[in-house]
N, C-alpha and C positions, 0 to 999 in steps of 0.2 A: 369320518364320513357320516353326515346326518341321516341319510337314508337307512343305513344299517341300524342305527339306534331305534328307529321307528318301525323297523321290519320285524324284529324279534322280541326284544325285551323292553318293558316299560319300567321306569323307576317310580318311586312313590309320588313324586310331583306330577308325573304324567298321568298316573292313575287317579289322582285327586282332581285334575282338570277334567278328565273324561267322566268321572263320577258326578261332578257338579253339573256338567252339561247334560248328562243323561238324566239326572234327577230333575233339572229344570225343564227339559223337553217332556219328560213323563208328566210333570205337573201341567205344562201347557197343553198337552194332548189328552189330559185326564185319563192316563193309563194307571189302572190299579194293579196291585200285585197279581190279581187273578188273570190279567191280560198278558199271560206269559209269552205267547207267540209274538205279539206286537212289541213287547219289551225286548225280547231277544233280537228281533229284526232291528230295532232302534239301536241296541248295543252294538250290533254288527256294523251299522252305518257310522256310529261314533268312532269305533276302532278303525274302520276302513279309511275314513277321512283323516284321522290322526296319523295313520301310517303314510298317507299321501303327503303329509307335511303341514296340514292345517292343525297347528298345535296351540294357537292362541285361543283362550276360552271363548272370547266374544266372537271371533271369526268362526270357530267350530259351531257354536250355537246358531249363528246367523245362517251359515250354509245349510244346516239341517232344518232350520225353521223355514227357509226359502224352499227347500226340497219338499217339505210337507205341503206348502201352499201350492207349489207347481203340480204335485201329484193330485191334490184335491181339485184344482181347477181343471186338470186333464180329465179326471173322473166325472166331473160335473158338466163338461163341455158337451153341448148338444150341437151336432152338425146341422147346418141349414138343410132343409128339405129341397129337393129339386124344384126349381121354379118359384121358390119361396123368397128369393131376393128381388128387390125392386131394381129395375134397370137404372143404370147410371145416367143422370141427366145433367149435363154441364150448365 
């Protein structure tokens, strides 16, 4: 059963995939060794997705990269002010 494999124990190939994705994302996000909390959160995200079955290196990276973009755009989203929208004119 594939789920059991990803729930408890990772083999060396699994660890290598997660390490490469983690390192690539750290580079993309410009996370230095001193950014311990952010690196730990990223490591948890990598492991969590891997356990959910996202085990292909490219897919794992893409999912986490998209997650980052979604979080950033949500943080930078500014809700329109009341009355700030122009009325719709057909």
